[in-house]
N, C-alpha and C positions, 0 to 999 in steps of 0.2 A: 574531767568526766564528761563535759559537754562535747569536747572534740571526739572522745571515744564513742559517744552516743551517735555521732554522725555516721559511723561506719555502716550501721545497718541500713539507713536510708540510701546510702550510696550503693550498697549491695543490692537493695531492692530495685534500684533503678536499672540494674543490669539483668533483672529477671523478667520473665513474661507473666508470672502469676501476680495476683493481687496480694496486698498486705493481709496479715492474719486478722480475722474478725471472729468474735465469739459466736457460738452456735445460736440459732434463733430459739426463742421460747425457753431459754436457760433460766434456772432458778438460782438465787444467791446461795442457797445451801449446797446445791450440786456443784456450783462453781468453786466454792471454798473447799469442798471435799476433794475435788480434783487437785487443787493447789496443795492441800495438806498431804495428799498422797505423793505428789511429786517431791515435796520437801522431805518427806520421810525416806523416799528412795535415795535422794542425793545424800542425806545424812548417813544412810546405812552403807553407802558405797565406800570401800576402803580408800584411804589417801593415796595408796600406792597403785600405780597403773599396772594392768596385766600386760599392756603392750610393751614392746621393746624395739628400738631402732638399732639394729645390729651392725657392727663393723666387720664381722666375719660372715662369709657365705656358708650357710648351713647345708648339711647333706639333706637330700630329699628322701622321704620315706612314705610308705603307704600306711604306717602305723603312727599312733600317737593320740593321747587324750588332751583336752584343753589344759594349758599350763596354769600354774598357780601364780599368785602375786608374791614375789620374793626377790632376794638379791640375785643379780645376774652376773655370772662369770663367763667372759668371752676368752677363748683359749685357742692359740695356735701352738706350733712346736716351740716357739721362742718367746711368746708374749702372754701377759695376763692383763685383763681389763675387768675391773669390778665396778659394776654400775656406772660405766663410762669413764672410769679413772684408770689410766695405765699404771701398772705397778711392776717393780722388779721382783725377782724371786723372793728376796728376803722380806720386802714390804708385803707381798702377798701372804707369805707364811704368817706374819704378824697379824694382818687384817683378818685372815681366815679364823683365827682363834677368837675374834670378837663377834663373829656372826651369831645372831640370836639362837638360843637353844630351841629346838622343836620347829625351827623355820624350814623353808624349802629353798634350796639354791638351784636355780636353773643354769645348767652348764651348756653354753653355746660353743661347741668345738668344731673347728674347721674339718672338712671331710678327711684330710690327709693326716690329721693328728693321730699318733699311735696310742694304743692302750697304755703303754708304758708312760708316755708323757701325760696322758689323762689321769692315770693313777697318781703320779707324782704330784699333780696339782691338787686333786681332791683329798689326798691323804692328810693335807694340812687342815682340813675342815673337821671340826669335832663330830664324833659319831652320832651325837644327838640331833644333828642337822641332816635332813633328808636331801637326797640328790636326785635331780631329774636331768635327762639329756634332751635338749631342744632339737627338733628337726623341722624341716620345711615340708608341709603337707599340701596337697591340692584339695581345696575345700570350697564348696559353695556356701557362703555364710548367711545366716539369718538369726534373728532373735526370736524368742518364743512368741508365737502368734498372739496378737491382741486385737480383737475386732475393732476397738476404738482407735487404733493407730492408723493414720493415713498411709496409704500405699507409698506415697512419695517419701514419707519419713522412714518407712521400712527400707526403701531402696537406698536412701542416704546412709542409714545405719549399716547396711550390708557393705556399702562401698568403704566406709570407715573401717570396718572389721577386716576387709581383705586387702586394702591398698597398702603397699609397703613403703611408698614415698611419703614422708611426714608432711612435706609442703602441700602435696595434693590432698592428703587427708584434711589438713587444716582448711584449705580453701573450700572443699566440699562441705564440711560440717558447718563452717561459718555461714555459708549460703543457706543451710538448713535452719540454723538459729534465726536468720533473717526472715525466712519464709514462715516460720511458725511462732513468731513472737513480735509484738510491737512495744515491748517494755523497754524504756531507755536504760533502766538499771541493769537489765540482762545484757543489753548491747554493750554497756560499759564493762561488765564482767568478762564477756567474751573478748572484747578488745584488750583489756588489761592482761589476760592470759595469753594473748596472741604473740607476745614477744618472748615467751619462755622457750628454752631449749626443748627440742622434741621430747626427750626423755623426762623433762620436768613439766610438760604441758598439763597433764592431768592433775597433779597435785596443786598447781597454780589455779587451774580452772575450778577445781573442787572447792578451794577456799573462797574464790570469788563468787561462785554460785551460792554458797552458804550465806554470804553477806547480801547478795543482790536479790535473790528470789523472794524473801519475805517482803521486800519493798515493792514488788510487782503486784498490780491488781490481778485478781484471779482470772479476769476476763481478757487479759492482755497477752495470753499465750495459750497454745494448745498443749495441755499437760501430757496427753498421751504421746504426742509427737516428741516432746522434749524428753520424756522418759526413755524413748528409744535412742535418741541422740546421745544423752549423757551416759547411758549404759554402754553404747558403742564406743564412746570416747574413753571410758575406763578400760576397755578391752582392745583399744585401737591396734589394728594390724595383726591381732592374734589368730584370726581365722585361718591364716596360712601357717600357724605354728602348732606343733604337737609336742607332747612331753612323754618321754619313756623312762621307766625306772632305771636308776644308775647306781643305787647303793651297792649292788652286788660286786662292782669292780674294786671295792675296797679290799676284798679277800685276796690274800697273797697268791692263791692258786691261779687267779686271773692273769697276773703278769707271767707266771710260769707257763700258762697255757697259750696265751695270745699277746704277749708283750709287744711284738712288732706288728700286730694286725692294726689296720687303720680303722677309724670310726666308721668310715663309709662301708668297708668290708664287713664289719660287725653288724651294721644295720641290715645289709643284704642277707646275712645269715639269720638274723632275728626274724626277718620277713618270711624266710623259708621255714623256719621253725614254727612261726605262728600259723602259716598255712597248713603245715603237716599236722601240728598238734590239734588245731581247731577242727580239722577234718575227721579226727577220731572221736569227737564229742558229738553225740546225737542231738543235744539240745539246740534247737534252731535259734534260741535267744542268747547264745553264748556271746560274750563281749570280749573285745581285745584285752581288757584289764584282767579277765579271768585266765588268760593264756600267758600273757607277757608279764610275769611277776619276777621279783628279785630272786626268789627261791628257785624257780624253774630255770632262769637264765644262769644262775650260779652252777646248777647241776649240768646244764647243757654245754656251757662254754668254758667253764673253769674247772676242768676235770683232771688237773695235774695230780700225779701221784706224789707221795711224800718226798721221794728222792728227787723228782723233777723240781718240786718247789724249793727244796733245800739247795739244789744246784743253782736255781735262779737267784736265791738270796745270796749265795756265795759270790755270784758274778757281780752283783751290785754292792758288794762289800757291806752287807747288812749286819746289824747287831741283833743277836738273840739273847733271851734272858732265861736263866736256869735257877731253879730252887735247889737248895741243899737241906736235907732233913734237919730240923731243929733250928734253922736260921731264918729269921723273919725277912731278911734282905735277899735280894736276887743278884746273882752274878751276871755281869754283862760281858758277852763274848762277841768279838767283831772279826769277821772273816776277811782274809786277803788272799786271793788266788795267786799261785805262782806265776801264772800268765793268764791273760783274758780267756775265759772259757775253760781253763784247766780244772780237772776234778780234784786237784790237790793244792795245798797252800799252807798258810799259817793263820791260826785263830788266836786272838789276843784277849786276855781277860783284864778288864779295868780294875784298878784298885778299889776296894770297898771296905766297909767297917770291919768285916770279918774275913777278908781275902786280900792277898797281895796281888800286885800286877804280875802277870806271867804270860808266857806264850807257848803254844804247842803247834805242832804240825798236824795236818789232817789229810786223809785220802778217802774220797767218797766213791762207793760203788752204787749200783741201782737201789738197793734196799738196805744199805749199811754204810756207816761212816766210821773209820778208824782214826782215833786221836792219839797222838804219841809225842813224847818229848820228855822234859821241857826243851824248847828251842834254845839254842845258844847263839851268842853274838861273837864270841872269840873262842875258836874260829866260828864264823857264821854257819849255821846249819841250814839244810834244805830238806823238804819232805821226801826228796829222792835219795837221801843219804842211807847207806846200808850200815847200820850200827845197832848195838843193843841199847835201846832206849830205857831209861829208868822206869818210865810209866807208859803203858800202852793199854788203851781201852777201846773196845769195839761196841758201837751202839746200833742195834737193829731198828730200822725205821718201820713202824707198824701201822701208822695211820696219820690222819691230818684233819683239822677242822679250821674254822675261821680264826681261832686264837693261837693255835700251836701245832707243832709237829709232834706226834706221839711216838715215843720209843717203847721198846719192850718193857722197860722200867723207867717211867718218868716222862716229862714233856719239856720241849724247848719252845718258849713263848715268843710271840712276835712283838709284844710291848711289855714294858716293865710293870704297869699298873695291873694288868691281868695276871702276871706272874706273882706279884705280891699278894694278890687276893686268893691265890690257889692254896690248897692244903698240902701237907707233907706227902700226900699220895702222889703228887706230881713231881716230887723231888728226883733229881738225877744223881746217880751214883758214879763211882769210878775214881781212880786216883787223880785224874786231871782236875776235877772240880772239888775234891775233898781237901787237898792241901797244896795243889799246884805241883805235885811231884817232888 
């Protein structure tokens, strides 16, 4: 601890200012009140830092609100990094299921990541977890004005908020602690946290400050200055970060509408939408959060029709879930196109408690899909075969929402849990689902 305490005198020797001295004519009660106020602030700050030292280069945007403190997923077309830990696809899928319910995951996606890749990553995250997209914004940072905070401390805090290089941030803020404190215990706390990895600096510093500050005499530091510095430390680097709503991309219509669009291109379109929409609102106090919402983004960018969405699901060989009247279980049907992008192919039903495994062919038009079969293996049948099939049913595609494709009679669900929770009013008829033909 003595060696760590020497750090601050050495730093002070490099500065042109004098060591901190308490204000003249101070009273013991006022001094202790300032210390208690600082201790209360440090105790109230979360253990998790709002700051993030990213490995991916974020797209730049004019939009974005301050990000929340939560798990950070860094994403490229081929890599997943969760809170600094590189994961393969299977490991990420498993870890995603352990993310705390009602938390907020910040997704840092490289500009060239496609919406298809983005969706594939975030669909592993439970729906109870909120999603935000991180962007790089140009911002002049400052903390809420406090007349008691020295201008020099405000300047240091602003530098910590905006500086992207963690080594520079560390050097700047350590000089600030040296300038506004002469407490050896605080010097030791800052020195002990100095060896932590950039992403772990704030949790380490927070713990050290909670131990050290009670041991400091109230007159050995400028409480207002330290309030600014520790608040900036918890938010380090975030003044250049913005967060945008991302929950809307979970909807299947988004992949059908813009699966190959890049994150960078989507952001450009969101900025245009924000400018156009906000211009229609007469309230001068309108905020970005009132325009850029998940509901509006879904309507604006994920407007695929039922047939377009079904075709997208077929291309990625998705599984849809169907109810049959009177059966509490749902049938799982998996699509396999005849060729990539073909509007025809084979759809296979998995064996279940009340249904045997079987396969049918399908042929999709814009607003209708014809299912016929059963498919045969000897000789192997194809959807292009001309024959009298024992079973043929045509389903008219009448609508779509976030959970299902609606038919003229019944619904085809995107996930099994939603299908099982539906009533018999959502049941699908036809010979293919009733007995397999």
